[in-house]
C-alpha positions in Angstrom: -73.0 76.1 11.8 -74.3 72.6 11.9 -73.0 72.1 8.4 -69.6 73.2 9.4 -69.5 70.7 12.3 -70.5 67.9 9.9 -67.9 68.9 7.4 -65.2 69.0 10.1 -66.2 65.6 11.4 -66.0 64.1 8.0 -62.6 65.8 7.3 -61.2 64.3 10.6 -62.5 60.9 9.6 -61.0 61.1 6.2 -57.7 62.3 7.6 -57.7 59.4 10.2 -58.4 56.8 7.5 -55.7 58.1 5.3 -53.2 58.4 8.1 -54.1 54.9 9.3 -53.6 53.6 5.8 -50.3 55.2 5.6 -49.2 53.7 8.9 -50.3 50.2 7.8 -48.6 50.6 4.5 -45.4 51.8 6.1 -45.5 49.0 8.5 -45.8 46.5 5.7 -42.9 48.1 3.8 -40.8 48.0 6.9 -41.5 44.3 7.4 -40.8 43.6 3.8 -37.5 45.5 3.9 -36.3 43.6 6.9 -37.3 40.3 5.3 -35.2 41.1 2.3 -32.1 41.6 4.5 -32.3 38.0 5.8 -30.7 35.5 3.4 -32.1 31.9 3.5 -29.7 29.4 2.1 -26.8 29.9 -0.3 -26.7 32.5 -3.0 -25.8 30.0 -5.7 -26.0 26.2 -6.3 -22.8 24.4 -5.2 -22.5 22.7 -8.6 -22.9 24.4 -11.9 -24.8 22.5 -14.5 -22.0 22.9 -17.0 -19.5 21.6 -14.3 -21.6 18.6 -13.7 -21.8 17.9 -17.4 -18.0 18.2 -17.7 -17.6 15.8 -14.7 -19.8 13.2 -16.3 -18.0 13.6 -19.6 -14.7 13.0 -17.9 -15.8 9.4 -17.0 -17.1 8.7 -20.5 -14.0 10.1 -22.2 -11.6 8.1 -20.0 -13.5 4.9 -20.6 -13.5 5.6 -24.3 -9.8 6.5 -24.5 -8.3 4.0 -22.1 -10.3 0.8 -22.5 -8.6 -0.1 -25.9 -5.3 -0.2 -24.0 -6.6 -2.9 -21.6 -6.3 -6.5 -22.8 -7.7 -9.9 -21.6 -5.2 -12.6 -20.8 -5.9 -16.3 -20.9 -3.3 -18.5 -19.3 -2.7 -22.3 -19.2 -0.4 -23.0 -16.2 1.3 -26.0 -14.8 0.6 -27.0 -11.2 1.6 -29.9 -9.0 -1.0 -31.7 -7.0 -0.2 -32.6 -3.4 0.0 -36.4 -3.3 -1.2 -36.4 0.2 -4.1 -34.1 -0.3 -6.8 -36.7 0.4 -5.3 -37.5 3.8 -6.8 -34.3 5.2 -10.3 -35.6 4.3 -9.8 -38.9 6.2 -11.8 -40.7 7.5 -14.5 -39.3 5.2 -12.6 -40.3 2.0 -10.3 -43.2 1.4 -6.7 -41.7 0.9 -5.5 -42.1 -2.7 -1.8 -41.4 -3.1 -1.2 -39.6 -6.4 1.8 -38.9 -8.5 3.3 -35.5 -8.6 3.1 -35.0 -12.4 2.4 -31.4 -13.3 -1.2 -30.8 -14.3 -2.5 -28.0 -16.3 -5.1 -25.5 -15.2 -6.7 -22.5 -17.0 -6.9 -19.0 -15.6 -7.5 -15.5 -16.8 -6.6 -11.9 -16.0 -6.0 -8.5 -17.5 -3.1 -6.5 -18.7 -2.2 -2.9 -19.8 -0.4 -2.2 -23.1 2.7 -0.1 -22.3 4.3 0.2 -25.7 3.1 0.3 -29.3 5.2 -2.7 -30.2 3.4 -5.1 -27.9 4.8 -5.0 -24.3 2.1 -5.6 -21.7 2.3 -5.3 -18.0 0.2 -7.6 -15.7 0.4 -9.3 -12.4 3.0 -12.0 -11.6 0.2 -14.3 -10.2 -1.6 -14.1 -13.5 1.2 -15.7 -15.6 3.2 -17.6 -12.9 4.0 -21.1 -14.1 2.5 -20.4 -17.5 2.9 -22.9 -20.3 0.7 -21.0 -22.8 -0.4 -17.4 -22.8 -2.9 -15.7 -25.2 -4.0 -12.1 -25.3 -7.3 -10.7 -26.6 -7.2 -7.1 -27.7 -10.1 -4.7 -27.5 -10.9 -5.3 -31.1 -11.1 -9.1 -30.3 -7.9 -9.9 -32.1 -6.2 -12.9 -30.4 -2.4 -13.1 -30.2 0.1 -15.5 -28.7 2.3 -13.9 -26.0 5.5 -14.8 -24.3 6.5 -14.0 -20.7 9.4 -11.5 -20.7 10.0 -11.5 -17.0 8.4 -11.7 -13.6 8.9 -10.0 -10.2 7.2 -12.0 -7.4 8.4 -9.4 -4.8 6.0 -6.8 -6.3 3.6 -9.2 -8.0 4.3 -7.7 -11.4 5.2 -9.3 -14.8 5.7 -8.2 -18.4 4.5 -10.2 -21.4 5.0 -9.5 -25.2 2.9 -9.9 -28.3 3.9 -9.3 -31.9 2.2 -6.1 -33.0 2.7 -2.5 -34.0 0.8 0.7 -33.5 -1.0 -0.8 -30.5 -2.8 1.7 -28.2 -0.3 2.2 -25.3 -1.8 3.6 -22.1 -0.4 6.8 -20.6 1.5 6.2 -17.4 0.8 8.8 -14.7 2.5 9.6 -11.4 1.5 7.8 -8.2 3.7 9.8 -5.8 1.2 12.5 -5.0 -2.1 10.6 -4.9 -4.7 12.0 -2.5 -7.4 10.1 -0.6 -10.8 11.0 -2.1 -9.6 11.3 -5.7 -12.0 9.8 -8.2 -10.6 6.8 -10.1 -11.8 4.1 -12.5 -10.9 0.4 -12.6 -10.8 -1.1 -16.1 -10.3 -4.8 -16.7 -12.0 -8.2 -17.4 -13.6 -9.4 -14.3 -14.8 -13.0 -13.9 -12.9 -13.9 -17.1 -15.9 -13.2 -19.4 -17.1 -9.7 -18.6 -14.5 -8.1 -20.9 -13.8 -4.3 -20.9 -15.7 -3.6 -17.7 -15.3 -0.1 -16.2 -16.1 0.7 -12.6 -15.7 3.9 -10.6 -14.9 4.9 -7.0 -12.4 6.9 -5.0 -9.0 6.3 -3.6 -9.9 5.0 -0.1 -6.3 4.9 1.3 -2.7 4.8 0.2 0.4 2.9 1.4 -1.6 -0.2 2.4 0.3 -3.3 3.5 -2.0 -6.3 3.4 0.5 -9.1 3.7 -0.3 -11.0 0.5 3.4 -11.3 -0.7 4.8 -14.0 1.4 8.5 -13.0 1.2 10.8 -11.2 3.6 11.7 -8.8 0.8 8.1 -8.4 -0.5 7.1 -4.8 -1.4 3.6 -3.8 -0.5 2.5 -0.2 -0.8 -1.0 -0.6 -2.3 -3.5 2.0 -3.4 -6.8 1.1 -1.8 -10.0 1.9 -3.8 -13.7 1.2 -3.5 -14.0 0.9 -7.3 -15.3 -2.6 -7.8 -12.5 -5.1 -8.6 -13.2 -8.9 -9.0 -11.2 -11.9 -10.0 -10.1 -11.4 -13.6 -9.4 -7.7 -13.0 -5.9 -8.6 -11.9 -3.3 -6.8 -14.1 -5.9 -4.2 -15.2 -5.6 -0.5 -14.9 -6.6 2.0 -12.2 -6.8 5.4 -13.8 -7.6 8.9 -12.7 -10.0 11.3 -14.5 -7.2 12.5 -16.8 -6.9 9.0 -18.2 -3.5 8.4 -16.6 -2.8 4.9 -15.3 -1.9 5.4 -11.7 -2.0 1.7 -10.6 -2.1 -1.9 -11.7 -4.9 -3.7 -10.0 -3.7 -6.7 -8.0 -5.8 -7.9 -5.1 -9.3 -7.7 -3.5 -10.6 -7.7 0.0 -12.8 -10.7 0.4 -14.7 -12.6 3.0 -12.9 -15.8 2.0 -16.1 -17.6 0.9 -17.1 -15.9 -2.3 -13.6 -14.7 -3.2 -15.3 -11.7 -4.8 -15.5 -8.0 -4.3 -16.9 -6.9 -0.9 -15.9 -3.2 -0.9 -12.2 -2.7 -1.5 -9.6 -3.5 -4.0 -5.8 -2.8 -4.1 -3.5 -1.6 -6.9 0.2 -1.4 -7.2 1.4 2.2 -7.6 2.4 2.9 -11.2 5.8 4.4 -10.3 6.8 1.0 -8.9 5.3 -0.7 -12.0 7.2 1.5 -14.4 10.5 0.8 -12.7 9.9 -2.9 -12.6 8.7 -3.1 -16.2 11.7 -1.2 -17.5 14.1 -3.7 -15.8 12.2 -6.7 -17.0 12.2 -5.5 -20.6 15.9 -4.6 -20.5 17.2 -7.5 -18.5 14.5 -10.1 -18.0 14.8 -9.6 -14.3 14.8 -6.8 -11.7 18.2 -5.4 -10.6 16.8 -3.9 -7.4 18.9 -2.1 -4.9 18.9 -2.5 -1.2 20.0 -0.5 1.8 20.7 -3.6 3.8 18.7 -3.0 7.0 15.7 -4.4 8.8 13.3 -1.7 9.9 10.1 -1.0 11.7 7.7 1.8 12.4 8.4 4.2 15.3 5.6 4.2 17.8 5.0 6.6 20.8 7.0 4.6 23.3 10.1 4.3 21.0 9.9 8.0 20.1 9.9 9.0 23.7 12.7 6.7 24.6 14.9 8.0 21.8 14.2 11.7 22.4 12.0 12.4 19.4 9.3 15.1 19.8 6.7 12.9 18.2 6.5 9.4 16.6 8.1 9.7 13.1 10.5 8.0 10.9 11.6 4.3 10.7 13.9 2.8 13.3 16.7 0.5 12.1 16.6 -2.8 14.0 19.6 -4.5 12.4 22.2 -3.9 9.7 23.2 -6.5 7.2 26.9 -7.3 7.4 28.6 -6.2 4.2 25.4 -4.4 3.1 25.2 -0.8 1.8 24.3 0.6 5.2 27.2 -1.2 7.1 29.8 0.6 4.9 28.3 4.1 5.6 28.3 4.3 9.4 24.6 3.4 9.8 23.9 1.4 13.0 21.0 -0.2 14.7 19.0 2.4 16.6 19.3 5.0 14.0 16.0 6.5 12.8 15.5 7.2 9.1 13.6 10.4 8.8 13.9 11.1 5.1 15.2 9.5 1.9 16.2 11.9 -0.9 14.3 14.7 1.0 11.1 12.6 1.1 9.7 11.9 4.6 9.1 8.3 5.4 7.1 7.2 8.4 6.2 3.6 7.5 8.5 0.7 6.4 6.6 0.2 3.1 7.0 3.9 2.2 10.8 3.4 2.3 10.6 0.0 0.6 8.4 1.2 -2.2 10.7 4.2 -2.9 13.9 2.1 -2.9 12.1 -0.4 -5.1 12.1 2.2 -7.9 15.9 2.4 -7.7 18.5 0.1 -9.3 21.5 -1.4 -7.6 24.3 1.2 -7.9 22.0 4.2 -7.4 23.0 6.6 -4.6 20.3 7.7 -2.1 20.6 10.4 0.5 19.3 9.5 4.0 18.5 11.9 6.8 18.9 10.1 10.2 18.2 10.8 13.8 20.9 9.7 16.3 21.7 10.8 19.8 19.3 13.7 19.7 20.4 15.2 16.4 20.0 14.8 12.7 22.8 13.4 10.6 23.1 12.6 6.9 24.5 9.6 5.0 24.8 8.9 1.3 24.3 5.2 0.5 25.0 3.4 -2.7 22.4 0.7 -3.1 23.7 -2.9 -3.5 22.0 -5.9 -5.1 20.8 -8.6 -2.8 23.2 -11.6 -2.5 20.7 -14.3 -3.6 23.3 -17.1 -3.0 22.8 -16.5 0.8 19.1 -17.1 0.5 16.2 -14.9 1.6 15.6 -16.4 5.1 17.0 -14.9 8.2 17.9 -17.2 11.1 16.7 -15.8 14.4 19.3 -15.6 17.2 18.7 -18.3 19.7 16.1 -20.3 17.8 18.4 -23.3 17.5 18.9 -25.4 20.5 22.4 -25.1 21.9 24.3 -27.6 24.0 24.3 -26.3 27.5 27.6 -26.1 29.3 27.0 -27.3 32.8 29.4 -24.6 34.1 27.3 -21.9 32.6 24.9 -20.2 35.0 21.9 -19.3 32.8 20.1 -16.9 35.2 16.9 -15.3 34.0 14.5 -12.6 34.9 10.8 -11.9 34.3 9.2 -8.5 33.9 5.4 -9.1 34.3 4.5 -5.5 33.7 5.7 -5.7 30.1 5.3 -9.5 29.6 9.0 -10.3 29.0 11.3 -13.0 30.2 15.1 -12.8 29.5 18.1 -14.8 30.3 21.9 -14.5 30.3 23.6 -15.3 27.0 25.8 -18.4 27.0 29.4 -17.8 26.0 29.2 -20.2 23.1 26.3 -18.2 21.6 28.2 -14.9 22.0 30.9 -16.3 19.8 28.5 -17.7 17.3 26.7 -14.5 16.8 29.8 -12.3 16.9 29.0 -10.3 20.1 30.7 -9.9 23.4 27.6 -8.8 25.3 23.8 -9.1 25.4 20.9 -11.0 26.9 18.5 -13.3 25.3 14.7 -13.0 25.1 13.3 -16.3 26.4 9.6 -15.6 26.4 7.0 -12.9 25.4 3.5 -13.0 26.7 0.7 -12.7 24.2 -0.9 -9.2 24.0 1.7 -7.8 26.3 3.6 -4.5 25.9 6.6 -6.5 24.8 4.5 -8.2 22.1 3.2 -4.9 21.0 6.8 -3.9 20.3 7.1 -7.0 18.2 9.6 -8.7 20.5 9.9 -12.5 20.2 11.7 -15.4 21.8 15.3 -15.7 20.4 15.7 -11.9 20.1 19.0 -10.6 21.3 19.0 -7.4 23.5 22.4 -5.7 23.4 21.6 -2.3 24.8 19.1 -0.8 27.4 18.7 3.0 27.3 21.7 3.1 24.9 24.0 1.4 27.4 25.5 -2.1 26.7 24.0 -4.9 28.7 25.5 -8.3 29.3 23.6 -9.6 32.4 20.0 -9.8 33.5 21.2 -8.3 36.8 22.0 -5.0 35.2 18.5 -4.4 33.7 
């Protein structure tokens, strides 16, 4: 009996141990199963090793293929010294009046071979006033070059060397560039670091940095953080397919070192191709113009004209006898599209028109009086005989007629002072109504709208105005 009790007790203990072991085991399995259902991190690496290798190879292949198409340019140019230059140092230096004989200086830049027979595109500022130009090819061959033509309005030029079977670069398409795209700058920085390759991304497009000091200057730069230094001017900006998408032209600098501090600027290749073709064929650019002065539409202008949001470019004035004047295009019209392409900044329109020759027809979509209208405009060449400068209305002093009552009014809220327009000025500027802007306060709303003394206001809320009393 006692043996049976002992055997029963041992059996219960064994069963308990086994059952406990099973419970512990099942608990561990349960925990392990739950842990396996929780995913920590991504299932795969974001970059495949093979893809990374291909990406690296793209840079090396572009450098290998494109660098032979980039040349170094040495220029001897003629410059005139200011005979009164030392006067600005007075009294620290004794003024020495000098003659104005041309003096030579040496400079350097880069260029891109665009044809096997020796045509090379570069910057206008590289070969401006050149008396001697030499080109060094990638294989160190030195050749004399002649300047075929220059276009200061885009800072582009074409030179020519005698050669054959030269490695011409492939010209890409700059119309659809995206910010963030990887690019490489190839050139000859600092005049002695030949065949230098730097890399970065497109930081911005459509930049206007006001370096072309001309009313008709065309600036639509590609901005990049690929390092560009003096001597890179005229070199290539290329994408990872090896296509040239821009001609390096300028750098952002602190003004002291005149060297790279983060950003460089390149001329879109589509503009460069159009300019180069004209220069090669004619020695000059036969550029077409619409014949209008324009500015960007801001929020206040959009609201005043009935647009749902700021968009397009407003026409401020129309050139008499210009293309626009013959096609029922008037001041106040807003250009929304050109040839189906949206334009929201003046330089977007200017750069597109810069690729068109005089005689080309473009299709404009305009906004007027709350609705869209269309106009087909045949571009005309600029009348150079009339000069590039535009005289501002009212900037010249007029003889005041004592019988004229020149009443004026000030609007402090917007920082604007206007006055009635004298009859003699109406006749001179071919208008029978309007008032004259006399003063614009700095940093005011009027100043923000780029108003200035001498500007003529002919309409307010689309209604003709001829007296300050009617404002």
